[in-house]
N, C-alpha and C positions, 0 to 999 in steps of 0.2 A: 503493499499499500505506499503509495508517494505521500510523504510527510510534508506538509506546507505551513509555514509559519506566518499568519495574518498578522499585519501592523494594524492594532485595534486603537482608533483615537477616542473612544467613548460617543462617536456620533453614529448616524443611522448608515452610513456609506459602509464603514468598515464591519459595521456589525452585520449586515445584509450579506456583505463579502463572507464573513466566517460561516454563516448560514447555508448559503449557496454551496460553498465548497464541501462543508460537511455533507450536505444531501447528494453531492456528486462523488462520494465515495473516498475523498480525502481524508487523510489522517491529519486534523487541524489542530493548531496550537495557536492561542491567541498571544499578541505581545504588544503591551504597552512600551511606548518608547518615551522614558523620561529625559526630556529634552531641556524644558525650562521650566523651574518652580518659583522663580523670584516674584515676589510682591513688589510693585513700584508704589509710590506715595500716593494715595487716592486709587490705587488701581489692583485689583484682586486678580491674580494668576488662577486660572481655573483648572489647574493640572490635578489637583486631588479630587475634584467632583470628576473629570473625565475618566481618571483611573478607577474610580469606583464604578462608573458607569460602564467602562469597559469589561471590568472585571465581573459585575453582575450579568452582562449578557454572555460571558462566558461560562458562568456556571449555569444560566438559562439554557445554552446549547449542549452542556456537557462536555467541554473540551477543556483541554489543559490551558494554563493561562500563567505567564512569565512577564517580568518587567526588565527591559534592559535600559540600563544608565548610560544615557551619552550625553549627560549635560556639561560636561568639561569640553569635549570634542565640538559640541554644539556653539557653545560660546565662542570657541575660537574660528570654527570654521564658516560659522554663518552669522553670528551677531556682531563679532569683532569687523567681520569683511563687511557687513552693511554699515556699520558705522564709519568705518575709514573711507568708504566709497563716497558717504554723504559729505563727509569731510573734504574730499577732493571736489566737492560740487557736482557730483554725478548722482544718477538715480539708478541704484541698484534693485534687484528683486530678490530677496531672503527666501522665498519659496522654491525657487529654482536652485538656489545654492543648498537649500535643504535636500531636496531631491537629490542633487548630484553628490554630496558628501555624507549625507545621513541615512535617509532610507533605502538608497539604491547603491550605497557602499557599505558603511558601517553595518546598517541593520541586515543586509546582505550576507556579508562577511561573517557575522555573529550566527546569524541563522544557521548556515551551513556547517559553521564550526560545532554548533548545538546538536546537529545531527538533521536539520531539515534538507528535503532536497529541493525546495522552492519556497519563495516568498510570494505573498499576495497583498495587495493594497485596496482600497476602495477608490482609486483615481477613475474618472471616466477617459478612458481609452483603451484601445484595442492593440493586442500584441500577436504578432504571427511569425514564430521563428526568429525572434529577435527584431523584427522590423516593427516599428512603432506606426500605428494608425490612429486617426481621429476617432473619437466616440459617436456612436448613432446619435446622441443627443448633443447636435452641435452646439445647443445654447451651454451646455456643462462641460464640453471637450477640455480635457485639461493637458493635451499634449504641450502646450506652451511651455508649461510649467516642467515638462519632462525632457526636453529637447538636449539636455546636458548629460542625460543617462546613456551607458554605453549599451551596444547590441547584445553584449557578453552578459551583462546584468537582465536586460530583457529577457533573455532566453531562458531565465531562471524565476521568471516572474509571471505572475497571473493577475489580469484585470477583469475580474467576472463581472463588473458593472458596465463594460464598455459596449454592450449590446442594448442597455436600457435607459430610457428616460428617468429623470429624477422623480417625477410623479408616479411612474411606475415602480421605482426603488421605493419609495415611501410606502405605496400600496402593499407590495410584496412583503415589507418589514412588518408592516401591520397586520396582513394576513398569518404572518407567523408568530404573532404576539408579542416581537422583540420589543423590549422596555424602551429602547432609543426611538422608535418608530416617528414620533412626534417631536423629537428634538430639534431645535432650530440650528441651522448650519453655523458655525462659527464665523466671524466677522472680524475685520482688522488684521494685525499683524499676525502672522502666521503661528507666533510663539507666544503671544502675549493677550490674545484674544480681542476684546473689544475696545482696542487702543489705537488711535491715530498714530502715525509715524513722528508728528511734530512731538506730541506728548511723551513719547519713548524717547526720542533724540534728545529731549530737554533734560534727561536725567543722566545723559553721558557727556553733553557737549555743553560748554559754556554760553550763554546767550550774549550775543555782541550786537548793540543796537547799529543800524547803519542806515543808508539813504536808500530810498526808493526813487529812481531817477527816469525821467521822461527820455527815452531813446532819442528823440528827434530833435526837441528842444534841450536837452540836457537841464532842465530844470528839476529841482528836488521837489517831488510831489508828495512825500511823506516819510515815514520811517518804519524800520522793522527790526526783529529781535535777533535776527542772524540770516544771511544769506543763504546758510544750509538748510533752511525751512523750506526754501522754495524750488520748484522745478520749471522747466521750460513749458509754456503754454498755460501755466495755473493761472486761475481768475479769481477763485474765492481766497479770503483770506489777507487781501491787500490792504483793504480798509481805507481806500482812497475817497470814495464816496462822490455821488454827485455826476452827471453827463454819463458820457458813455463807458462801459465796463472796460478796465486795462487788464491786459495780458502780459505775463513774464515771457520776456524774449531774450533774455540772458542775466548773467551775474558773473562779478568778478570776486572770487573767494578771497584775494589778496587784498583788495579795497574794502570788501565787505559790502559790495554795492549790488541792488538787483536793478535790472534795466526793464521797462515797461513800455507798452505802447497801445493805443485804442483801434490801430490798424490790423485788422484782422488778416489782411493780405501781406502783412510783413514777411519778407523774405526769409527772416530767421524762423518765423513760425512754421515754414513749409518747406519739406525737403523732396526734392527729386533725386539725388544721389545720397547714399546711405553706405558709409564705410564701416566694415565689422572686424572687430579685433577678438581675439580668444576664441577663435572658431573652432566649434565641436560639431564633428559628424558622428549620428549613432553607428553607422556601419561604414560603408566606405564613402569617400568624397565625390560630390557629383561633378560631372563635365560642366563647364560654363555653358547657359542656356537660359531659357525662359521657365520661371517657376511663380508660385505664388508665395506670399509672405504674410505674416502677422507681426503687427509692430507692438501689440501690447494684448494682454487677455482679453478674450472677447471683441477685440476689432476684428473689423470683417477682412477676409482674405483678399490681397490685393495683387495685381501682376506686376512683376518685376524681373529684370535681366540680371543674372549673376555672372560675375567675371572676377578674376584672380589677379592680385598684385603682391607677391611674395606671400608673406604670412597673414595677409590681409585679404578680405572679400570687398568687392564694391557691389551694390545693387543699385540699378538704374530703374526708377519706379515709372511705370507707364503714367500714373496720376499721382501728382505729390501728395505726400501725407504730412498731416500737422502734428506738431510738438513730439517729434522724435528725440529724445534727449539723450545726452552721453550717458552712457552706464545702463541702460536699458538693454533688453535683450529683443532681436529680432529674429524669429523662427522661419524656417524656410520648409516649404511643402511641395512635393510633387503628387499631384491628385490628393488623395485621402492618406498619402503616407507622408510623416513628419521625418526630414532627412536631419534636421540639426539647425544650427544657426549661429549666432555669435552676439558679440556686446558692441552696441554702438561707440563707435571711436569718438574723440572730443573734437 
């Protein structure tokens, strides 16, 4: 019997994943990954509640349950990475780094070492012999977050929910009487729950007041608590008031200045050419050619031409995309297959 270790977060998706695999005849063990347990001022980390929920579902299903403690590695590989990227004025994605470094590396390695044959998670994606494909539910598809996983890891991975829509998943969980069937999806930063990035970063970086400057006129329009808290294309949180809305079109981290404009057609806001670094291909690198890309989670797939220049990749977009910020990921697709992607260069 194939032994599968299921990453159980205490949510409905991973709960149903464990239930389905047990029904399909696998020997299932539930594993809670203890990645983050810190409370922040005024912010309660829900890890203990999530652990209790995961354990309760495991008891309900009659499967073994374990806790893997990755907190030190997670702080170093995911949290510190995110903070350092923001300090450089970039816009990182901690969920992508978590999948690369923790779920499909540390968790996979620890599970295999503990006797598992495969791992499984509640991600909305499909895998076929190490090839990553989009989920049937395009609204919930999570391949954007999985593009830095390796094909070798995916050959040892099961995604049972890739064939279902979210409403169907909730209904299936309800039919099975799973305790988590009605539990709301987690929001905010992947490891802190209902916390915004600004609130989180405020605990780790010093707030440095600076000027908000009109890009065209050079006038000082207002003030901010730190350029680190702003990202390209941002509209809310500027508190400039009156008239047309302003959008962030740039920032100078050394001067701690944020530049804004009311011109939605400002060329800084729109990109026809996007350079990618830290390229990662799930399996083999594609040849130059025409593909579709996604510039952020839930953004529509858009057409682009892929070419290479040494270790960098260049994407020439058919139609300009708005607010493609340095540090964020662009993911490349061939049909419904996720090939990989890279991080937007500065």
